[in-house]
N, C-alpha and C positions, 0 to 999 in steps of 0.2 A: 524488518526496516534496512534500508540501505542509507549508508553514511560513507561519504568519501569513495562512492562506488562499488562498496563492498555490501554483500548481505551480512545483517548483525542481527542477533535475538536478544531480547531484553526480558529477563525472567520476573521482573517487578521488584518492589522494594516495599518493605513493612513500613519504615518510617526514614526519615531523614532529618538531619539537625539543620536549623535556621538560627541566623543570628538575630538577636534581639535589636529592636530600635534600628533597623537597617533594612535596605533592600537587596533580596538575594535573588539569583538567577539560577534557573534548574535547567540542565540539558544532557542529552546522550553524547558521550563523545566518539569517536570513529573506531573505538573498540567496543562499542556498545555499552559502556559503562555510565553509569548515573553519576553526573558531577554538579556541584553548586559553586557560586562564587560571586564576587560583587559586580562583575560584568560577564556579558557573553564572550567567547573567543573571537578573535579578529577574522580569522579564516572561517567564512560562512560553509565552506563545502565540507568541514571535517566535523560538524556537529549538527543535531537536531534540537533547536530549542523548545522547551516543555513550558516553562511558567516563569512568571517574575512574582516573587512574593515581598509584600511589605509588613513588617512588623513594629509594635510599639514596645513599651518594656513588660508587657504583659501577655499580649496576644496578637494574632495575625489579623492585620488591619486591611489587607489587600490582596487580591489572587488574580492576576491576569494570564488568561491562557496564550501561549505564544506558538502552539503547535501548527497553526494556519500558516505562519511565517515560511515554514519548510515547503508548503505546498506554492506559495504565492512569490517566492524567491525568485528573483531575476537573474538568469544565469550569465556569467560573463565567459569569454573566451577561456580565460585560464580555468574557471571552475569547470569547464567541458573538457579541458586537456588539450586545447587547441592553441597552437601558437601562430597559425596563418593570420593575416590581417583580414579585417572586415571585408576588404576591397577584394582580397584574394578569394574570400569563401563566395562573395557575390559574383564574382567573374566566373569562378566553377560552376555554381549553380545556373548561370546563365549560358553555360555551353561555350564559353569563349576560350577554348582550349588553347588557342596559339598564345594566349596572354597569361597563362598560368604555369609557372615553372614546375619541373620535377621537384624541387626541393618544397615547393608551396604545397603540392600534391602529397607529398611525404609527410607534412607537418598535420595536413587535412586528415590523414588517414591513421592518426595516434603518434606520430612524431617521427625522428630521425629513423628509429629501427624497423619501420615498415616498408614494404615496397609497394610499387604501381600495381602488382599482382592483385592485390586486396580489393582494386578497383573494378576487376574484371566480371565479379560475381555479385550482382546486386539482389537477385532473387533465386531462391533454390528451395526445393523441398524433395527432401528425401523420405520416401514412403517404404515400408516393409509390409508387402501385402501377398496373400497367396494368389490374387488375381491381377488383372490389370490395373494399374495405376493410372487415373486421368487427371488432365489439367483442364478445367472446365470454366468456360466463359458463358454467361447467361444473359441475354437482353430479352426482358420480359415485355418490351414495348409491341403493341399490336397495330403501331403507325405502319402505314405502307412502305415508308423508306427506312424502316429499322433494320441493321445488319449488325455484325459484328467484324473484328479484323484485329490481327496483331500487326503493329507497325515497328520498324526498326529506322533510328534515324541517324545520320552519319552528316550532319550540315555542313561540315568543313570537307568532305569529300564527295558527296552524292547531291545531285540537284533536287532531289525528291526523296521522301521517306519510302522504301518498298513496304508495301501492306500485302498480308496474305488473308484472305477471307473467302466465303462461299459465294458463288455465282447463284443469285436468287431464282434464276430460271430453271437450275438443275439440281442445285445443291452440292455440286462438285467445287473443289478448292480451285482458286486462281490467285496468281501474283498480280498485282497492280504497281505500276511504276510510271511515273512522268506521263500519266494520262493514258498508257496502254496497258491493256490486260493481258496476262498469259497463262493458259492453261496449264495446270499442274498434273492433275489426274483427271480422269472420267471420260475422255475422249481420245482415240488415235484416228489417222488419216490413211487412207488407201488412194494414192494418186494414179492418173493415167496422162500421158502427154504426148500429142502428135505434133512433132516439129514441122515448121514450114507452111505451106498453103494446103488448105483441105479442098479437094479438088473432085473428091467423089466420096462415098459412104463408105464405111469400114465396118466390119462385122465379127464378132467374137474376138476382139482383140484382148489381151491378157492385161488385166489390171494388177494381179498378183493374189496372193493369199491373205485371208483375213488373220492380222497379227494377234488376235485376241477373241475372246468370247464376247459378244454384246449383241448390240442393235444398230443397223444402219439408221441413222436418224437424218441424214439429209445427203443430196447429191448435188453438188456445187458445178455449174458448167462456166468457164471463163474462156475467151478468146483475146489473143495479144492485139489482133486488129480484126474488127467486124467485117463481115461481107457487105460489100457495096454493091446494090442491084437496082434496076428499075423498078423491080417489084418489092415493096416492104415486107411482103410475106416470106420472101426468100430467107434463108439462115440455116441454122445448125441446131440439131437436138440430139441428145445423149439417152440410152437405155443401159441401166447397169444391171446385171445379173448375178445371182449367187446360186452356184453350181447348175447355171442354166435356168434359174427361175427370176424373172423380173421382180425387183424390189419396190418399183414406184407405181402408183397410179396415175400421176401425171408426170410425163418426162420432162425434165428442164429444157427449155431452148432459148435461144437468141436469135432475132431476126434483123434485116436491114433497117427495119423501122426503129429500131433502138438506137440508131446512129452508128457513126464509125468510130475507128479507135478501138482501144480496150473497152470490154464489157464483161460483166460477171452478174450472174444471178445472185451472187451473195451481197451484190451492191444494189440491189433493185431493179435490175435490167432484165428485159425478158420474162419469160414465165418461170418460176420457182418450180421445185419439185415438190410433189405431193407424196409421202411415202405410204406405203401399204401396212395395214396392221392386222394381217391374217397369219402372221409368223413367218412370211417371206422374207420379211427384213432382218429377222433373227439369224446371227452367224455364230459359227464355232470356229477356234482356230484352226486354220489349214483349209477353211472353205475358200473355194475359186472363184475370184470376182472377175468379171469380164466386161466389156463395154462393146456397144454397138452405137456408131456416130452415123446419124442420118443427115445428108445435104440436100436442101431444097433450093432450085434454081430455076424457076419458071420464067423468070424475066432476064433481062440483058445484064450480066454479072460483070462489072469493071474491075471489082477487086474481091479475092477470095478471102474466106475467112483464115486467119493465120494463127498457128500455134495454139491449137486448141487444147485446153486441160480441164480434165475432170476430177474432182475429189470426192471420194466417198466418206463421210464423217461417221465412225462408229463409237457410240457410246458404250463405254465398258460395263459390262455386268458386275464383275467382280475385279478390282484393279489388282494386278499381280506384280 
């Protein structure tokens, strides 16, 4: 049993002496010793009540089991070793950090001898395993919106709680903050940019080397300013090649019919890329990526496509 915050062992007793024609209380003190008396001790944190015994001149006339009082006892701040006020505790639990003094936090963490460092670690699991140790969160829901995430909250410093969780479309981790998602692992990007007006087509322009082994899962075409022409079919299309082999079945394109100004296939403008699935889209680290830009101008062009950008999205096979 625990008495006064310390573990105690009671070996039992063969018999105890009870006064005649009296009421006697029986309890275990904070040393684990059996005690009797006319009344229970005043400090309820330093004993466990056992029984109330009444006798007449010859026999026991009543026996009341008091052990349940130890379980039903309503703890006070003093019995818990806390000297902070209820209001200070409530503010601390509510996260109102600026209204809780360092002294109050010190008292909440076991008195003046403690430090705030004890508040920095609320959950710790130390494991001694010959293999990998896991921290596992399992959501067994089959609902369409089921997901998992870890969240950190600093309400007095950050507008939102940063969360870390899987993207349900691909299983890779992403960080979400203030309505925006940021990829952490799972994809890298190979960009190509043509600065200024695109007045003619370009062939075999170097995009770069694949930075990692994986699969090209998308080719995004964007223009800072779209072509303006009397023919809505006029526009720009792009072909991305890996070591000279085309990686798309359908090349992404943007035409004058999509409107002026900034346009991007990633925003639903033009025609999105359709990727090959015959292995042409697979890359090894160091593979050479090149770009062909085609310009169509059958009508009267009053404004050329400006600042054309191509982005190859490579999903990582094994994050490095």
